[in-house]
N, C-alpha and C positions, 0 to 999 in steps of 0.2 A: 379910228381907236376902239369903237364898239362893235365896228365888223370884224374886224382883230379879234376881238377879243370873243368874240361866237364862233369865232374859228378853230379857236384855241381849242372852245369847249366842242365845238363838233369834233375835232381830232379825237378829243377822251371818251366820248360816245360809240363813236365811229372805233375807234382800239376796242371799248370793252364789247360791246357788240357785234365784233366780226362785220364783213363787207356788209354795210348798207347804202343800197340805191333803191331807194324808195320811197312814199307818200308819209313813213310812220317818224323819218327821222324829227322831224320840228317835233312833231310828238312826246319823243323821248328824251330829246334836248332838255323844256320842261318840265319833266318830270324829273331829267337826272339836275337839274336846281335847284328844284320845290325839296328833293327829298336829302340832297348834302348835305351830310348832316358837319356837325365840329369835329364829332370823333374820326372820320374821314382825313378830314383836314390837320388832326392832330399826328395824325397815326401817319402819313404823306411827309408832316415836317419832323415825323420821330425819323422815318426810314431816309430824308435827306440827311438830318446829323448826324447821321450812322456811317452813310456814303464817303462823308466831307473826309479826304485824305489815306483813305482806303489805297492797298495795293491792288492793280488789277494784275488778275493773271489772264495770259493768256493761252489755250490749248496748243501743245507740238502738233495738231492733229488737222489745224485750222489749213485747209484750202485755196488759192488763189484761183480766183475765177480767169486771170487768164495772166498767162506765163510769163507777158511781162513783167507781171509781178516779181516783188524778193517775197520769200515766205519769212524773212527775218524782220522785214519791213517794223510790222506789228508787235513785237518783242520788241527790238530796242530803235532808240531814234535819241537827236541829240535835240529835240525839239517840242512841244503839245502837241497834241495831238485830237482831234475830237473825233471823238467814238459813238457811233451811231449802231445799237442792237436792236435786231428786231428776231424776238422770243418767237419757236417755233407754239409758243402754250397762244398768240396770237394771228391772225387771220396775215399769213407771211404774205403772202401775194397784196394783198391790201395792205400792205406797210411799203412793200418794197415802192408801190406805185408815186411815193414821195421823194425816192432817190431822183428823181428829172428838176424835183422843188428845188433841193438844192444846190442845182447850179445858183440860185442867187442869194442863199448866205457863203456858197465858194468866193464868190466874190468879193465879201463883203469880209471874209476870215480869211484871207488867200494864205498867210502867213502860215495859215496848220494844215496840215493834209486832213480829208474829210473819209473815215476808217470805216466802213459798213463790216457789218456781221451778221452775216445770216445762220440763225436756226432754224429749221425747217423740221418736218415729216416728213417718212420714205414718201404717204402719197403725194408730198409738194414738188417732189424731187423733179420731174420733168416739167411743170406747170411753171416751177422757180428757173430752171436753167431757159427756158424759151421765152422766159420775158428780160432774164439777164441779155440773151442775146439781141433781142427788139431796141433793149430802151439804156444800155448803157457805155459806157465810152470806154475804150483801153487805161483814159485816165480817172475812170474813178476804182479807187481801191477798196474790193472786195472782197470779201473771206466768208469760205460756206464753216460752218458750225454741225457736221451730216449728223453727229451725235449729240450735239446739244451738251458739251464741254464747258463751253465758259462759262453759259449759269452757271453749273452745277460748281464750278469753282470759284466765283463771285458772285454766293448768296446771296450776299446783302443787298444787292440790285436790288429785287424785290421785282413784283410781280404789275405792279404799276408803270403805264407805257410813260410817262412823264417821268420815269427814273433811267429811262433804257437810254438817255442823248447824256451826254457825259464828257466834259474836257479835262484829258491824264495831262502832269507833266511827263517830264522825259525818265524821269524814276516809276512811270507808270500808274502816280496818286491820282486818285480823283481831285481838281480843285475847281470846279463847275458842273453843276445839274442843273440839267433842263434843255426844252427843244424851242430851239429860236425859231423855229420854222414859223410860228403862231401869236408871238409873245414877243415883242417887242422889247420890253424890260427882260425879257433875258437874252436878247442877243446882246444886251449896251451888257451885260453884265462881260460876255466872248468878247467881244469888241474892245472893252475894259483891261483887261487881266493883262 
């Protein structure tokens, strides 16, 4: 359990500071724990409360990653969907490395589709396409948001990567917020929904 909490906080640090594959990681982790303030926690709580039951608006210009995908599937569904949003403000390629890790979550939450929305800068364009071709399957539901419209249409999501994974119902309203990859309590919320 302690290891999962460590991984959870490690992911936060990685997301906050970009790709970190060096020896400063343990130091940054400890600094983050020591200096994390009550204000940060209260802001996160405020954002979570603000997101509850908000309607997600999907841009019309989302590009399906592969031709087997239906462009309308993201907009209309009769069942809940788990949305994983990768912001262009973060290291998109670093965040995308988590897509293969989601296979373990897919087997647990198999009654829902997991939809990845990748927003990225023009500089990352080819690197992202290359990564997707190498690491993703036709079963992965991936939409490319080249213009960054997803965030513009849904400004209440916030910048914290903890707020970039959420379950929406058939009306596109947010029901649960949180990343179940590194937090069993959040995973249990999704399983119990």
